[in-house]
C-alpha positions as CSV (number, residue, x, y, z in Angstrom):
1,X,88.7,13.8,90.4
2,X,91.9,12.8,88.5
3,X,93.9,15.0,90.8
4,X,92.4,13.3,93.9
5,X,93.3,9.8,92.6
6,X,96.8,11.0,91.7
7,X,97.2,12.4,95.3
8,X,95.8,9.2,96.8
9,X,98.3,7.2,94.7
10,X,101.2,9.4,95.8
11,X,100.1,9.1,99.4
12,X,99.8,5.3,99.2
13,X,103.2,5.1,97.5
14,X,104.8,7.3,100.3
15,X,103.1,5.1,103.0
16,X,104.5,2.0,101.4
17,X,108.0,3.5,101.3
18,X,107.7,4.4,105.0
19,X,106.7,0.8,105.8
20,X,109.6,-0.5,103.9
21,X,112.0,1.8,105.7
22,X,110.5,0.7,109.1
23,X,110.9,-2.9,108.1
24,X,114.5,-2.3,107.0
25,X,115.3,-0.7,110.4
26,X,113.6,-3.6,112.2
27,X,115.7,-6.1,110.2
28,X,118.9,-4.1,110.9
29,X,118.1,-4.1,114.6
30,X,117.4,-7.8,114.6
31,X,120.8,-8.5,112.9
32,X,122.6,-6.0,115.2
33,X,121.2,-7.8,118.3
34,X,121.8,-11.3,116.9
35,X,125.4,-10.6,115.9
36,X,126.2,-9.5,119.5
37,X,124.2,-12.3,121.1
38,X,122.0,-9.7,122.7
39,X,118.6,-11.3,122.1
40,X,119.0,-13.0,125.5
41,X,118.8,-9.5,127.0
42,X,116.0,-8.2,124.8
43,X,113.0,-9.2,126.8
44,X,110.0,-6.9,126.6
45,X,110.6,-5.8,130.2
46,X,114.2,-4.9,129.5
47,X,113.4,-3.1,126.2
48,X,110.6,-1.1,127.8
49,X,113.0,-0.1,130.6
50,X,115.7,0.9,128.1
51,X,113.1,2.9,126.1
52,X,112.0,4.7,129.2
53,X,115.7,5.5,130.2
54,X,116.3,6.9,126.7
55,X,113.1,9.0,126.8
56,X,114.4,10.3,130.2
57,X,117.7,11.3,128.5
58,X,115.7,13.1,125.8
59,X,113.7,14.9,128.4
60,X,116.8,16.1,130.2
61,X,117.5,18.4,127.3
62,X,114.3,20.3,127.9
63,X,114.4,20.4,131.7
64,X,114.4,23.9,133.1
65,X,114.1,25.7,129.8
66,X,111.2,27.7,128.6
67,X,108.8,26.6,125.9
68,X,110.2,29.3,123.7
69,X,113.8,28.2,124.2
70,X,112.8,24.6,123.4
71,X,111.8,25.7,119.9
72,X,115.1,27.3,119.2
73,X,117.8,24.9,120.3
74,X,121.4,25.6,119.2
75,X,122.7,23.3,116.5
76,X,125.0,21.3,118.9
77,X,122.2,20.7,121.3
78,X,119.8,19.8,118.5
79,X,122.3,17.2,117.4
80,X,122.3,15.6,120.9
81,X,118.5,15.7,120.9
82,X,118.3,14.0,117.5
83,X,120.5,11.2,118.8
84,X,118.2,10.7,121.8
85,X,115.1,10.7,119.6
86,X,116.8,8.0,117.5
87,X,117.5,5.9,120.6
88,X,113.9,6.1,121.7
89,X,112.7,5.3,118.1
90,X,115.0,2.3,117.8
91,X,114.1,0.8,121.2
92,X,110.4,1.3,120.3
93,X,110.9,-0.6,117.0
94,X,112.8,-3.4,118.8
95,X,110.2,-3.7,121.5
96,X,107.4,-3.8,118.9
97,X,109.3,-6.5,117.0
98,X,109.9,-8.7,120.1
99,X,106.2,-8.4,121.0
100,X,105.2,-9.0,117.4
101,X,103.3,-5.7,117.2
102,X,102.8,-4.1,113.8
103,X,103.9,-0.6,114.8
104,X,102.3,1.2,111.9
105,X,99.0,-0.6,112.3
106,X,99.0,0.1,116.1
107,X,99.7,3.8,115.5
108,X,97.0,4.1,112.9
109,X,94.5,2.4,115.2
110,X,95.5,4.7,118.1
111,X,95.1,7.8,115.9
112,X,91.6,6.6,114.9
113,X,90.7,6.0,118.6
114,X,92.0,9.4,119.6
115,X,89.9,11.0,116.8
116,X,86.9,9.5,118.4
117,X,87.9,10.5,121.9
118,X,88.8,14.0,120.9
119,X,86.3,15.2,118.2
120,X,87.4,18.5,116.7
121,X,84.2,20.3,117.7
122,X,84.8,19.5,121.4
123,X,88.6,19.5,121.6
124,X,89.8,22.3,119.3
125,X,92.1,24.7,121.2
126,X,91.6,22.7,124.5
127,X,94.2,20.8,126.5
128,X,91.6,19.0,128.5
129,X,91.5,15.2,128.7
130,X,88.8,13.6,126.8
131,X,86.9,12.7,130.0
132,X,86.7,16.4,130.7
133,X,85.4,17.6,127.4
């Protein structure tokens, strides 16, 4: 019982650190946009488009390669992929901020909803959509 409480405490501490890190990134992005007078361009529509474009750039790195090759990217290629992942992440944070969406809360709620839609006993090992389970 003491170990469980210790683990829960460590988990809560880690989650709080993650939230603080996300808030710090959000604040840095706010300052970055404000310093450049870019808020005028950061409508939800424009940010969603930019997010999609960056996701497409990430996808290009995996186009026409096998699943196996996608797991063993050379270091230089992995560096490019990391940069694209960061672009997607930063645009997502910015979009959530402009729409006043608590990204962590929205993600937690989505995971809970997915857990209900994809119960383990029905979905384990299956790639079927929840409507087909």
